[in-house]
All heavy atoms as an XYZ file, in Angstrom:
955
protein
N    -216.648    106.587     40.107
C    -216.486    105.235     39.720
C    -215.615    105.144     38.442
O    -215.907    105.826     37.446
C    -217.834    104.555     39.427
C    -217.757    103.089     39.066
C    -219.140    102.487     38.893
O    -220.177    103.108     39.238
N    -219.160    101.252     38.379
N    -214.578    104.337     38.525
C    -213.666    104.215     37.352
C    -214.349    103.371     36.241
O    -215.160    102.498     36.518
C    -212.321    103.614     37.780
C    -211.626    104.465     38.816
C    -212.488    102.206     38.217
N    -213.932    103.717     35.017
C    -214.498    103.015     33.896
C    -213.476    102.968     32.755
O    -212.795    103.984     32.540
C    -215.799    103.740     33.397
C    -216.582    102.942     32.410
C    -217.911    103.597     32.037
O    -218.097    104.784     32.263
N    -218.848    102.793     31.550
N    -213.365    101.884     32.106
C    -212.546    101.684     30.968
C    -213.415    101.216     29.826
O    -214.130    100.208     29.942
C    -211.450    100.632     31.247
C    -210.490    100.919     32.400
C    -209.572     99.729     32.660
C    -209.646    102.144     32.073
N    -213.368    101.948     28.694
C    -214.240    101.626     27.583
C    -213.352    101.436     26.338
O    -212.711    102.436     25.879
C    -215.271    102.698     27.356
C    -216.137    102.359     26.140
C    -216.166    102.867     28.620
N    -213.379    100.238     25.786
C    -212.574     99.938     24.613
C    -213.447    100.163     23.330
O    -214.668    100.059     23.341
C    -212.091     98.493     24.612
C    -211.281     98.084     25.787
C    -212.105     97.390     26.836
O    -213.339     97.664     26.941
O    -211.559     96.543     27.605
N    -212.738    100.415     22.231
C    -213.329    100.507     20.938
C    -212.268    100.238     19.866
O    -211.057    100.175     20.193
C    -213.980    101.889     20.736
O    -213.000    102.879     20.776
N    -212.695    100.093     18.657
C    -211.795     99.928     17.514
C    -211.619     98.517     17.002
O    -210.948     98.305     15.990
N    -212.277     97.570     17.626
C    -212.184     96.217     17.134
C    -212.966     96.074     15.848
O    -213.708     96.977     15.406
N    -212.770     94.926     15.213
C    -213.433     94.666     13.947
C    -212.936     93.465     13.264
O    -212.177     92.660     13.865
N    -213.321     93.273     12.013
C    -212.867     92.144     11.214
C    -211.946     92.625     10.106
O    -212.273     93.566      9.394
C    -214.082     91.422     10.591
O    -214.921     90.904     11.608
N    -210.794     91.983     10.012
C    -209.797     92.326      9.001
C    -209.225     91.029      8.418
O    -209.289     89.992      9.014
C    -208.658     93.165      9.553
C    -209.181     94.514     10.063
C    -207.913     92.470     10.668
N    -208.624     91.159      7.244
C    -207.916     90.062      6.674
C    -206.505     89.964      7.154
O    -205.931     91.006      7.636
C    -207.930     90.171      5.134
C    -209.264     90.006      4.506
C    -209.203     89.855      3.001
O    -208.383     90.487      2.367
N    -210.118     89.099      2.421
N    -205.924     88.819      7.112
C    -204.549     88.626      7.497
C    -203.621     89.621      6.825
O    -203.757     89.885      5.632
C    -204.094     87.204      7.219
N    -202.719     90.204      7.616
C    -201.829     91.262      7.134
C    -202.312     92.635      7.322
O    -201.567     93.609      7.132
N    -203.579     92.750      7.752
C    -204.158     94.054      7.953
C    -203.810     94.666      9.311
O    -203.058     94.128     10.118
N    -204.404     95.848      9.546
C    -204.070     96.615     10.779
C    -205.371     97.104     11.431
O    -206.389     97.279     10.742
C    -203.202     97.808     10.437
O    -201.992     97.441      9.864
N    -205.276     97.308     12.719
C    -206.362     97.886     13.509
C    -205.728     98.683     14.618
O    -204.630     98.408     15.049
C    -207.250     96.818     14.105
C    -208.302     96.162     13.225
C    -208.986     95.053     14.000
C    -209.347     97.144     12.753
N    -206.419     99.730     15.084
C    -206.022    100.458     16.248
C    -207.158    100.435     17.249
O    -208.260    100.894     16.989
C    -205.651    101.919     15.915
C    -205.050    102.610     17.144
C    -204.591    104.000     16.850
N    -205.668    104.949     16.885
C    -205.520    106.257     17.087
N    -204.303    106.773     17.245
N    -206.548    107.087     17.056
N    -206.809     99.868     18.440
C    -207.794     99.816     19.530
C    -207.557    101.055     20.432
O    -206.430    101.507     20.569
C    -207.588     98.555     20.347
C    -207.655     97.234     19.564
C    -207.551     96.060     20.561
C    -208.902     97.138     18.778
N    -208.655    101.509     20.996
C    -208.609    102.638     21.938
C    -209.298    102.237     23.216
O    -210.278    101.436     23.210
C    -209.319    103.890     21.345
O    -208.734    104.279     20.141
N    -208.801    102.836     24.309
C    -209.460    102.616     25.619
C    -209.510    103.945     26.364
O    -208.461    104.508     26.655
C    -208.642    101.602     26.423
S    -209.085    101.429     28.160
N    -210.719    104.352     26.608
C    -210.867    105.667     27.316
C    -211.055    105.351     28.796
O    -211.971    104.577     29.140
C    -212.090    106.417     26.742
C    -212.299    107.682     27.591
C    -211.888    106.725     25.262
N    -210.252    105.959     29.608
C    -210.310    105.782     31.045
C    -211.003    107.030     31.679
O    -210.674    108.158     31.317
C    -208.918    105.633     31.630
N    -211.912    106.756     32.572
C    -212.584    107.866     33.278
C    -212.796    107.508     34.742
O    -212.751    106.333     35.126
C    -213.944    108.130     32.607
O    -214.762    107.002     32.681
N    -213.003    108.547     35.562
C    -213.287    108.350     36.968
C    -212.059    108.209     37.845
O    -212.184    108.083     39.070
N    -210.867    108.269     37.270
C    -209.646    108.149     38.100
C    -209.269    109.522     38.683
O    -209.211    110.491     37.924
C    -208.482    107.614     37.266
C    -208.596    106.132     36.918
C    -209.185    105.773     35.713
C    -208.176    105.156     37.790
C    -209.315    104.397     35.390
C    -208.282    103.830     37.463
C    -208.840    103.464     36.262
O    -208.984    102.131     35.948
N    -209.013    109.568     39.952
C    -208.508    110.788     40.577
C    -206.987    110.836     40.487
O    -206.353    111.913     40.481
C    -208.932    110.850     42.029
O    -208.536    109.674     42.706
C    -210.446    110.985     42.083
N    -206.366    109.633     40.403
C    -204.932    109.510     40.223
C    -204.702    108.545     39.050
O    -205.344    107.529     38.951
C    -204.249    108.960     41.517
C    -202.750    108.730     41.239
C    -204.505    109.844     42.648
N    -203.817    108.943     38.194
C    -203.503    108.091     36.972
C    -202.978    106.727     37.452
O    -202.162    106.651     38.307
C    -202.464    108.788     36.138
C    -202.166    108.064     34.832
C    -201.091    108.794     34.050
N    -201.487    110.133     33.719
C    -200.606    111.123     33.410
N    -199.346    110.805     33.326
N    -201.044    112.298     33.130
N    -203.521    105.643     36.870
C    -203.035    104.292     37.233
C    -201.541    104.179     36.988
O    -200.997    104.776     36.083
C    -203.832    103.383     36.311
C    -205.046    104.166     35.958
C    -204.609    105.569     35.928
N    -200.874    103.337     37.827
C    -199.463    103.110     37.620
C    -199.116    102.510     36.270
O    -198.152    102.843     35.648
C    -198.907    102.218     38.729
C    -198.522    102.875     40.044
C    -198.102    101.868     41.084
C    -197.418    103.933     39.815
N    -199.942    101.569     35.913
C    -199.758    100.899     34.579
C    -201.096    100.602     33.985
O    -202.090    100.383     34.675
C    -199.003     99.598     34.791
O    -197.660     99.799     35.160
N    -201.095    100.546     32.675
C    -202.273    100.070     31.932
C    -201.759     99.100     30.918
O    -200.589     99.113     30.461
C    -203.009    101.262     31.283
C    -203.611    102.201     32.276
S    -204.643    103.462     31.502
C    -206.070    102.480     31.003
N    -202.680     98.218     30.505
C    -202.263     97.127     29.639
C    -203.416     96.687     28.750
O    -204.587     96.966     29.027
C    -201.743     95.967     30.442
N    -203.056     95.931     27.727
C    -204.026     95.246     26.874
C    -203.856     93.765     27.048
O    -202.721     93.225     27.107
C    -203.787     95.607     25.401
C    -204.177     96.987     25.059
C    -203.375     98.070     24.959
C    -205.526     97.436     24.705
N    -204.072     99.221     24.585
C    -205.418     98.838     24.418
C    -206.727     96.776     24.587
C    -206.494     99.567     24.065
C    -207.814     97.572     24.245
C    -207.714     98.950     23.964
N    -204.974     93.088     27.153
C    -205.038     91.650     27.260
C    -205.950     91.114     26.183
O    -206.732     91.886     25.597
C    -205.583     91.194     28.625
C    -204.656     91.498     29.766
C    -204.600     92.777     30.328
C    -203.829     90.531     30.291
C    -203.729     93.055     31.382
C    -202.943     90.797     31.335
C    -202.917     92.070     31.878
N    -205.843     89.853     25.888
C    -206.782     89.249     24.952
C    -207.106     87.846     25.409
O    -206.384     87.193     26.122
C    -206.200     89.206     23.553
C    -204.965     88.305     23.374
C    -204.388     88.464     22.009
N    -203.248     87.611     21.745
C    -202.474     87.665     20.664
N    -202.749     88.553     19.661
N    -201.411     86.841     20.560
N    -208.304     87.398     24.970
C    -208.772     86.076     25.311
C    -209.531     85.455     24.121
O    -210.531     86.070     23.704
C    -209.658     86.127     26.552
C    -210.020     84.725     27.063
C    -210.642     84.804     28.455
O    -211.109     85.838     28.942
N    -210.594     83.670     29.190
N    -209.005     84.391     23.641
C    -209.682     83.650     22.553
C    -210.570     82.614     23.176
O    -210.348     82.149     24.331
C    -208.640     83.026     21.672
N    -211.604     82.159     22.463
C    -212.484     81.132     23.019
C    -211.739     79.865     23.413
O    -210.906     79.351     22.694
C    -213.443     80.829     21.805
C    -213.448     82.126     21.022
C    -212.046     82.657     21.143
N    -212.008     79.436     24.652
C    -211.369     78.235     25.147
C    -209.973     78.401     25.629
O    -209.310     77.415     26.046
N    -209.507     79.637     25.615
C    -208.088     79.914     26.076
C    -208.080     80.845     27.251
O    -209.034     81.575     27.479
C    -207.280     80.462     24.904
C    -207.030     79.494     23.772
C    -206.085     80.011     22.767
C    -205.765     79.044     21.655
N    -204.804     79.546     20.653
N    -206.984     80.845     27.946
C    -206.812     81.730     29.086
C    -206.543     83.176     28.591
O    -206.049     83.358     27.485
C    -205.661     81.284     29.976
C    -205.962     79.981     30.729
C    -204.883     79.640     31.671
O    -203.819     80.361     31.732
O    -205.055     78.665     32.434
N    -206.904     84.111     29.432
C    -206.594     85.512     29.079
C    -205.083     85.721     29.162
O    -204.391     85.284     30.116
C    -207.287     86.449     30.080
C    -207.232     87.897     29.688
C    -208.183     88.728     30.552
N    -209.581     88.348     30.329
C    -210.608     89.004     30.795
N    -210.397     90.126     31.507
N    -211.824     88.585     30.545
N    -204.557     86.350     28.118
C    -203.127     86.573     28.091
C    -202.779     88.054     27.882
O    -203.496     88.782     27.232
C    -202.477     85.790     26.933
C    -202.935     86.184     25.546
C    -202.133     85.547     24.447
O    -200.994     85.052     24.684
O    -202.610     85.522     23.311
N    -201.652     88.434     28.452
C    -201.214     89.799     28.348
C    -200.593     90.058     27.000
O    -199.862     89.208     26.485
N    -200.935     91.188     26.404
C    -200.439     91.567     25.090
C    -199.363     92.621     25.202
O    -198.291     92.527     24.634
C    -201.575     92.027     24.191
C    -201.067     92.537     22.856
C    -202.613     90.898     23.991
N    -199.682     93.690     25.914
C    -198.770     94.826     26.025
C    -199.095     95.640     27.229
O    -200.281     95.790     27.597
C    -198.786     95.739     24.777
N    -198.100     96.212     27.897
C    -198.296     97.025     29.067
C    -197.465     98.287     28.999
O    -196.396     98.276     28.365
C    -197.929     96.235     30.366
N    -197.947     99.328     29.678
C    -197.306    100.646     29.620
C    -197.361    101.299     31.008
O    -198.452    101.251     31.664
C    -198.036    101.522     28.617
C    -197.578    102.954     28.387
C    -196.186    102.957     27.726
C    -198.595    103.703     27.524
N    -196.270    101.915     31.421
C    -196.309    102.593     32.682
C    -196.918    103.973     32.605
O    -197.156    104.470     31.468
C    -194.883    102.698     33.299
C    -194.051    103.810     32.534
O    -194.246    103.950     31.353
O    -193.275    104.485     33.247
N    -197.237    104.580     33.665
C    -197.974    105.862     33.624
C    -197.118    107.068     33.194
O    -197.648    108.134     32.966
C    -198.637    106.193     34.962
C    -197.647    106.457     36.064
O    -196.463    106.312     35.910
N    -198.168    106.771     37.236
N    -195.812    106.837     33.031
C    -194.954    107.833     32.449
C    -194.909    107.716     30.980
O    -194.355    108.585     30.262
N    -195.414    106.643     30.453
C    -195.417    106.397     29.031
C    -194.071    106.028     28.450
O    -193.832    106.080     27.243
N    -193.114    105.662     29.303
C    -191.751    105.349     28.831
C    -191.390    103.910     28.836
O    -190.592    103.451     28.055
C    -190.724    106.143     29.678
O    -190.899    105.841     31.044
C    -190.905    107.649     29.505
N    -191.968    103.145     29.802
C    -191.632    101.715     29.910
C    -192.732    100.889     29.317
O    -193.923    101.056     29.698
C    -191.425    101.352     31.374
O    -190.332    102.061     31.892
N    -192.385    100.024     28.409
C    -193.314     99.201     27.746
C    -192.907     97.737     27.837
O    -191.693     97.401     27.898
C    -193.474     99.551     26.262
C    -194.082    100.903     26.006
C    -193.965    101.299     24.531
N    -194.690    102.517     24.230
C    -194.206    103.760     24.461
N    -192.991    103.889     24.965
N    -194.909    104.818     24.160
N    -193.840     96.836     27.800
C    -193.561     95.430     27.751
C    -194.559     94.746     26.791
O    -195.723     95.108     26.754
C    -193.714     94.770     29.096
C    -193.385     93.295     29.171
C    -193.533     92.750     30.559
C    -192.503     93.260     31.525
N    -192.593     92.669     32.880
N    -194.041     93.802     25.971
C    -194.870     93.157     24.976
C    -194.709     91.654     25.137
O    -193.681     91.108     25.483
C    -194.428     93.556     23.573
C    -194.646     95.008     23.224
C    -193.608     95.904     23.358
C    -195.859     95.418     22.772
C    -193.797     97.275     23.038
C    -196.073     96.740     22.424
C    -195.032     97.635     22.548
O    -195.214     98.984     22.228
N    -195.822     90.968     24.821
C    -195.727     89.505     24.686
C    -194.898     89.196     23.471
O    -194.896     89.919     22.483
C    -197.161     88.930     24.506
N    -194.152     88.100     23.547
C    -193.266     87.718     22.421
C    -194.083     87.542     21.162
O    -193.559     87.834     20.052
C    -192.568     86.382     22.744
C    -191.503     86.571     23.841
O    -191.080     87.700     24.089
O    -191.127     85.547     24.442
N    -195.291     87.097     21.249
C    -196.096     86.842     20.044
C    -196.477     88.107     19.249
O    -196.879     87.977     18.100
C    -197.367     86.055     20.424
O    -198.130     86.783     21.359
N    -196.332     89.252     19.917
C    -196.759     90.488     19.193
C    -195.644     91.522     19.021
O    -195.811     92.562     18.416
C    -197.968     91.175     19.956
C    -199.079     90.205     20.153
C    -197.491     91.824     21.271
N    -194.448     91.178     19.540
C    -193.325     92.090     19.402
C    -193.037     92.382     17.959
O    -193.000     91.505     17.091
C    -192.062     91.490     20.086
C    -192.052     91.627     21.553
C    -190.772     91.009     22.145
C    -190.784     91.112     23.669
N    -189.556     90.477     24.252
N    -192.840     93.643     17.656
C    -192.566     94.063     16.291
C    -193.800     94.260     15.465
O    -193.732     94.830     14.352
N    -194.961     93.870     15.973
C    -196.192     94.015     15.252
C    -197.165     95.007     15.943
O    -197.973     95.680     15.260
C    -196.899     92.703     15.020
C    -196.085     91.657     14.279
C    -196.895     90.416     13.961
N    -197.404     89.721     15.085
C    -198.682     89.498     15.305
N    -199.625     89.903     14.441
N    -199.062     88.812     16.405
N    -197.212     94.984     17.260
C    -198.115     95.793     18.035
C    -197.342     96.894     18.730
O    -196.191     96.708     19.150
C    -198.823     94.931     19.046
C    -199.835     93.950     18.532
C    -199.927     93.681     17.129
C    -200.682     93.280     19.385
C    -200.825     92.754     16.634
C    -201.614     92.356     18.880
C    -201.693     92.109     17.547
N    -198.023     98.019     18.938
C    -197.403     99.140     19.691
C    -198.435     99.676     20.654
O    -199.553    100.037     20.222
C    -196.941    100.240     18.724
O    -195.992     99.744     17.846
C    -196.312    101.381     19.544
N    -198.066     99.815     21.920
C    -198.928    100.367     22.924
C    -198.512    101.806     23.174
O    -197.281    102.135     23.215
C    -198.922     99.569     24.253
C    -199.957    100.049     25.229
C    -197.533     99.567     24.870
C    -200.134     99.145     26.457
N    -199.451    102.690     23.318
C    -199.140    104.065     23.549
C    -200.324    104.726     24.322
O    -201.375    104.074     24.498
C    -198.887    104.841     22.232
O    -200.048    104.838     21.424
N    -200.128    105.979     24.697
C    -201.215    106.648     25.451
C    -201.239    108.126     25.164
O    -200.209    108.715     24.767
C    -201.028    106.384     26.930
O    -199.798    106.952     27.372
N    -202.359    108.665     25.338
C    -202.560    110.150     25.255
C    -203.084    110.546     26.639
O    -204.303    110.421     26.904
C    -203.523    110.548     24.166
C    -203.721    112.014     24.064
O    -203.317    112.783     24.989
O    -204.228    112.468     23.031
N    -202.214    110.988     27.496
C    -202.617    111.270     28.879
C    -203.504    112.502     28.968
O    -204.250    112.660     29.897
C    -201.418    111.392     29.792
C    -200.738    110.031     29.991
C    -199.399    109.910     29.617
C    -201.386    108.984     30.523
C    -198.792    108.685     29.796
C    -200.775    107.751     30.726
C    -199.445    107.658     30.332
O    -198.841    106.427     30.511
N    -203.409    113.415     28.005
C    -204.254    114.594     28.034
C    -205.727    114.212     27.821
O    -206.622    114.876     28.276
C    -203.820    115.613     27.012
O    -203.942    115.041     25.685
C    -202.388    116.073     27.261
N    -205.896    113.118     27.056
C    -207.268    112.646     26.778
C    -207.639    111.374     27.555
O    -208.707    110.874     27.377
C    -207.430    112.394     25.256
C    -207.182    113.621     24.401
C    -208.309    114.682     24.612
O    -209.424    114.306     24.994
O    -208.058    115.852     24.348
N    -206.661    110.874     28.347
C    -206.885    109.660     29.131
C    -207.239    108.483     28.223
O    -208.213    107.734     28.498
C    -207.991    109.856     30.157
C    -207.527    110.819     31.269
O    -206.374    110.880     31.651
N    -208.493    111.693     31.676
N    -206.519    108.321     27.145
C    -206.778    107.264     26.221
C    -205.538    106.362     26.041
O    -204.407    106.854     25.907
C    -207.167    107.807     24.843
C    -207.486    106.650     23.877
C    -208.376    108.717     24.929
N    -205.758    105.035     26.092
C    -204.730    104.087     25.854
C    -204.960    103.474     24.454
O    -206.154    103.178     24.104
C    -204.790    102.978     26.888
C    -203.718    101.893     26.802
C    -202.341    102.399     27.234
C    -204.107    100.668     27.673
N    -203.913    103.319     23.710
C    -204.028    102.772     22.372
C    -203.275    101.453     22.186
O    -202.276    101.163     22.904
C    -203.497    103.768     21.309
C    -204.199    105.084     21.280
C    -203.660    106.203     21.846
C    -205.442    105.175     20.668
C    -204.284    107.425     21.849
C    -206.100    106.440     20.617
C    -205.517    107.521     21.195
O    -206.161    108.723     21.162
N    -203.727    100.692     21.231
C    -202.948     99.511     20.787
C    -203.020     99.502     19.279
O    -204.061     99.236     18.702
C    -203.524     98.201     21.345
C    -202.680     96.959     21.004
C    -201.340     97.012     21.723
C    -203.422     95.664     21.370
N    -201.917     99.826     18.680
C    -201.783     99.787     17.209
C    -201.337     98.384     16.862
O    -200.296     97.916     17.280
C    -200.793    100.821     16.714
C    -200.618    100.797     15.210
C    -201.858    101.282     14.489
O    -202.422    102.300     14.814
N    -202.282    100.552     13.441
N    -202.148     97.718     16.041
C    -201.861     96.302     15.693
C    -201.603     96.201     14.175
O    -202.432     96.662     13.369
C    -203.054     95.433     16.055
C    -203.445     95.521     17.535
S    -204.685     94.348     18.005
C    -206.060     94.952     17.059
N    -200.513     95.630     13.816
C    -200.160     95.489     12.406
C    -199.838     94.026     12.113
O    -199.616     93.210     12.997
N    -199.766     93.725     10.780
C    -199.444     92.374     10.366
C    -200.316     91.333     11.099
O    -199.804     90.321     11.577
C    -197.968     92.030     10.557
O    -197.189     92.967      9.847
N    -201.547     91.620     11.179
C    -202.475     90.754     11.967
C    -202.607     89.385     11.337
O    -202.591     89.224     10.101
C    -203.826     91.418     12.082
C    -203.917     92.543     13.079
C    -205.163     93.416     12.881
C    -203.900     91.997     14.515
N    -202.663     88.400     12.183
C    -202.755     86.991     11.809
C    -203.973     86.357     12.414
O    -204.525     86.847     13.441
C    -201.509     86.264     12.216
C    -200.254     86.762     11.609
C    -200.254     86.742     10.103
O    -200.694     85.757      9.491
N    -199.783     87.810      9.464
N    -204.514     85.289     11.823
C    -205.714     84.661     12.424
C    -205.528     84.299     13.918
O    -206.529     84.361     14.652
C    -205.874     83.393     11.526
C    -205.292     83.788     10.258
C    -204.149     84.650     10.564
N    -204.330     84.016     14.338
C    -204.154     83.674     15.733
C    -204.270     84.902     16.659
O    -204.236     84.728     17.861
C    -202.762     82.965     15.953
C    -201.593     83.718     15.344
C    -201.240     83.220     13.967
O    -202.151     82.841     13.179
O    -200.056     83.218     13.668
N    -204.355     86.089     16.090
C    -204.598     87.268     16.870
C    -206.102     87.472     17.177
O    -206.477     88.376     17.909
C    -204.108     88.502     16.155
C    -202.558     88.498     16.018
O    -201.896     88.193     17.001
O    -202.140     88.878     14.886
N    -206.925     86.600     16.566
C    -208.372     86.709     16.830
C    -208.688     86.468     18.313
O    -208.287     85.439     18.874
C    -209.135     85.661     15.959
O    -208.940     86.069     14.562
C    -210.590     85.666     16.275
N    -209.371     87.394     18.914
C    -209.703     87.284     20.329
C    -210.518     88.546     20.739
O    -210.685     89.481     20.004
C    -208.413     87.257     21.171
N    -211.029     88.453     21.978
C    -211.610     89.624     22.613
C    -210.443     90.341     23.294
O    -209.697     89.703     24.023
C    -212.660     89.232     23.644
C    -213.397     90.390     24.249
S    -214.505     91.210     23.120
C    -215.927     90.053     23.166
N    -210.332     91.628     23.012
C    -209.218     92.425     23.576
C    -209.788     93.289     24.690
O    -210.784     94.009     24.505
C    -208.591     93.290     22.482
C    -207.645     92.463     21.589
C    -208.159     91.543     20.684
C    -206.243     92.614     21.707
C    -207.336     90.819     19.918
C    -205.401     91.879     20.909
C    -205.957     90.913     20.019
O    -205.133     90.185     19.226
N    -209.059     93.303     25.802
C    -209.463     94.033     26.993
C    -208.379     95.020     27.408
O    -207.190     94.762     27.349
C    -209.707     93.071     28.149
C    -210.814     92.054     27.962
C    -210.524     90.823     27.393
C    -212.107     92.347     28.309
C    -211.496     89.876     27.258
C    -213.144     91.424     28.087
C    -212.794     90.178     27.584
O    -213.800     89.236     27.383
N    -208.867     96.171     27.912
C    -208.016     97.181     28.474
C    -208.062     96.987     29.994
O    -209.123     96.667     30.542
C    -208.560     98.532     28.103
S    -207.833     99.931     28.889
N    -206.941     97.153     30.704
C    -206.887     97.022     32.153
C    -205.978     98.022     32.770
O    -205.049     98.516     32.140
C    -206.506     95.596     32.505
N    -206.189     98.241     34.077
C    -205.360     99.227     34.812
C    -205.044     98.668     36.180
O    -205.812     97.883     36.752
C    -206.108    100.580     34.948
N    -203.860     99.075     36.680
C    -203.448     98.617     38.014
C    -202.761     99.795     38.717
O    -202.056    100.618     38.092
C    -202.517     97.432     37.912
O    -202.143     97.034     39.263
C    -201.228     97.770     37.164
N    -202.878     99.799     40.057
C    -202.115    100.681     40.904
C    -201.124     99.947     41.784
O    -200.578    100.472     42.737
C    -203.017    101.536     41.781
C    -203.597    102.710     41.001
O    -202.869    103.397     40.272
N    -204.883    102.943     41.143
N    -200.846     98.655     41.446
C    -199.928     97.847     42.122
C    -198.498     98.178     41.682
O    -198.168     98.023     40.515
C    -200.258     96.387     41.910
O    -199.166     95.568     42.383
N    -197.664     98.548     42.643
C    -196.240     98.800     42.317
C    -195.565     97.511     41.916
O    -194.761     97.510     40.932
C    -195.543     99.408     43.558
C    -194.127     99.788     43.268
C    -193.008     99.124     43.698
C    -193.671    100.885     42.502
N    -191.893     99.784     43.226
C    -192.260    100.849     42.495
C    -194.318    101.932     41.833
C    -191.486    101.837     41.860
C    -193.565    102.904     41.160
C    -192.156    102.842     41.178
N    -195.906     96.418     42.567
C    -195.280     95.137     42.210
C    -195.742     94.657     40.834
O    -195.017     93.925     40.169
C    -195.616     94.108     43.279
O    -195.067     94.500     44.542
N    -196.932     95.030     40.462
C    -197.447     94.565     39.219
C    -197.323     95.493     38.053
O    -197.889     95.260     37.000
N    -196.579     96.574     38.226
C    -196.460     97.523     37.117
C    -195.748     96.884     35.949
O    -194.863     96.097     36.044
C    -195.702     98.786     37.589
C    -194.251     98.517     37.971
C    -193.730     99.771     38.748
N    -192.266     99.684     38.944
C    -191.673     98.913     39.809
N    -192.361     98.085     40.570
N    -190.372     98.894     39.935
N    -196.238     97.224     34.768
C    -195.807     96.685     33.486
C    -196.036     95.183     33.356
O    -195.522     94.561     32.442
C    -194.329     96.926     33.225
C    -193.763     98.235     33.636
C    -194.445     99.475     33.487
C    -192.535     98.497     34.231
N    -193.602    100.435     33.987
C    -192.445     99.900     34.438
C    -191.447     97.700     34.594
C    -191.388    100.494     35.015
C    -190.353     98.302     35.170
C    -190.312     99.672     35.394
N    -196.742     94.614     34.297
C    -196.928     93.185     34.274
C    -197.914     92.783     33.151
O    -198.830     93.524     32.852
C    -197.486     92.672     35.605
O    -197.831     91.313     35.523
N    -197.662     91.625     32.575
C    -198.599     91.062     31.608
C    -199.403     89.930     32.220
O    -200.069     89.199     31.485
C    -197.825     90.532     30.405
C    -197.076     91.602     29.541
C    -196.370     90.971     28.396
C    -198.104     92.646     29.023
N    -199.368     89.838     33.513
C    -200.203     88.886     34.214
C    -201.513     89.534     34.656
O    -201.511     90.536     35.372
C    -199.450     88.345     35.471
O    -200.312     87.515     36.230
N    -202.646     88.970     34.215
C    -203.918     89.591     34.532
C    -204.252     89.739     35.989
O    -205.021     90.567     36.409
C    -204.928     88.722     33.802
C    -204.255     87.416     33.571
C    -202.826     87.734     33.439
N    -203.606     88.916     36.827
C    -203.911     88.952     38.248
C    -203.523     90.208     38.957
O    -204.082     90.515     40.038
N    -202.634     91.031     38.362
C    -202.238     92.252     38.969
C    -203.152     93.439     38.650
O    -203.060     94.477     39.275
C    -200.867     92.678     38.448
C    -199.710     91.815     38.984
C    -199.012     90.893     38.309
C    -199.220     91.790     40.317
N    -198.057     90.337     39.142
C    -198.178     90.900     40.383
C    -199.570     92.513     41.495
C    -197.455     90.607     41.526
C    -198.857     92.278     42.648
C    -197.840     91.355     42.668
N    -204.136     93.191     37.776
C    -204.975     94.313     37.352
C    -206.359     94.209     37.980
O    -206.971     93.154     38.002
C    -205.100     94.284     35.819
C    -203.771     94.664     35.175
C    -202.788     93.737     35.003
C    -203.548     95.953     34.717
C    -201.548     94.079     34.459
C    -202.332     96.297     34.138
C    -201.326     95.372     34.001
O    -200.105     95.714     33.499
N    -206.830     95.350     38.464
C    -208.098     95.347     39.187
C    -209.201     96.058     38.439
O    -210.380     95.898     38.796
C    -207.945     96.056     40.573
C    -207.097     97.301     40.465
O    -205.873     97.214     40.483
N    -207.739     98.416     40.368
N    -208.871     96.837     37.401
C    -209.916     97.517     36.600
C    -209.875     96.997     35.204
O    -208.749     96.906     34.605
C    -209.666     99.048     36.596
C    -209.714     99.627     37.951
O    -210.492     99.163     38.820
O    -208.981    100.583     38.233
N    -211.059     96.682     34.666
C    -211.174     96.033     33.337
C    -212.237     96.679     32.511
O    -213.264     97.087     33.071
C    -211.438     94.576     33.482
C    -210.323     93.768     34.060
C    -210.070     93.556     35.393
C    -209.282     93.110     33.342
N    -208.910     92.816     35.527
C    -208.411     92.528     34.315
C    -208.934     92.949     31.977
C    -207.285     91.779     33.959
C    -207.859     92.217     31.644
C    -207.012     91.634     32.605
N    -212.015     96.749     31.212
C    -213.085     97.159     30.312
C    -213.900     96.018     29.933
O    -213.684     94.887     30.377
N    -214.926     96.245     29.045
C    -215.810     95.192     28.669
C    -215.289     94.415     27.408
O    -215.880     93.380     27.100
C    -217.197     95.831     28.326
C    -217.374     96.441     26.924
C    -216.554     97.708     26.701
O    -216.027     98.271     27.646
N    -216.449     98.127     25.461
N    -214.278     94.916     26.797
C    -213.675     94.246     25.666
C    -214.188     94.663     24.327
O    -215.287     95.204     24.181
N    -213.366     94.453     23.302
C    -213.683     94.710     21.927
C    -213.146     93.573     21.098
O    -212.016     93.116     21.298
C    -213.152     96.089     21.443
O    -213.586     96.362     20.138
C    -211.604     96.088     21.467
N    -213.989     93.057     20.185
C    -213.646     91.842     19.435
C    -212.818     92.166     18.219
O    -213.108     93.106     17.420
C    -214.911     91.165     19.022
C    -214.680     89.902     18.145
C    -214.056     88.779     18.914
O    -214.402     88.560     20.112
N    -213.182     88.008     18.267
N    -211.754     91.369     18.046
C    -210.895     91.451     16.859
C    -210.928     90.104     16.187
O    -210.641     89.105     16.814
C    -209.440     91.841     17.241
C    -208.534     91.707     16.037
C    -209.391     93.244     17.820
N    -211.297     90.095     14.923
C    -211.355     88.868     14.118
C    -210.512     89.029     12.879
O    -210.676     89.955     12.103
C    -212.812     88.534     13.753
O    -213.588     88.444     14.918
C    -212.897     87.248     12.985
N    -209.568     88.108     12.701
C    -208.654     88.156     11.565
C    -208.877     86.911     10.734
O    -208.755     85.761     11.213
C    -207.169     88.238     12.032
C    -206.253     88.403     10.811
C    -206.971     89.363     13.023
N    -209.199     87.125      9.492
C    -209.463     85.996      8.585
C    -208.311     85.771      7.660
O    -207.578     86.697      7.297
C    -210.732     86.219      7.739
O    -210.615     87.463      7.039
N    -208.117     84.543      7.284
C    -206.939     84.174      6.428
C    -207.336     84.275      4.957
O    -208.465     84.471      4.597
C    -206.495     82.747      6.700
O    -207.595     81.843      6.512
């Protein structure tokens, strides 16, 4: 059974940094793409960053470009999201997700992803 477990969330002040981690287990074949999503209260889930299984192709939401970096350690099956210059509008529950859809690779649309973690909360205060 596949499992994605996020960690690293917390409370920081505006301008601060956090690094989220997502440990993937149970996969017999590495997912085509993995991604980070976030959802704030009362808002739809939005894609933040996506990475292909070769670790070479990345996609970012415009709102986080230049501030967030997605990366992976395939030897440890861990996906990371390094977040910098955090702002109060980055406050949300952050989720890790995986897909084996060729059409949905690198996608920031949650509908393409079939495996999800339980989320980790990020709170940024002004």
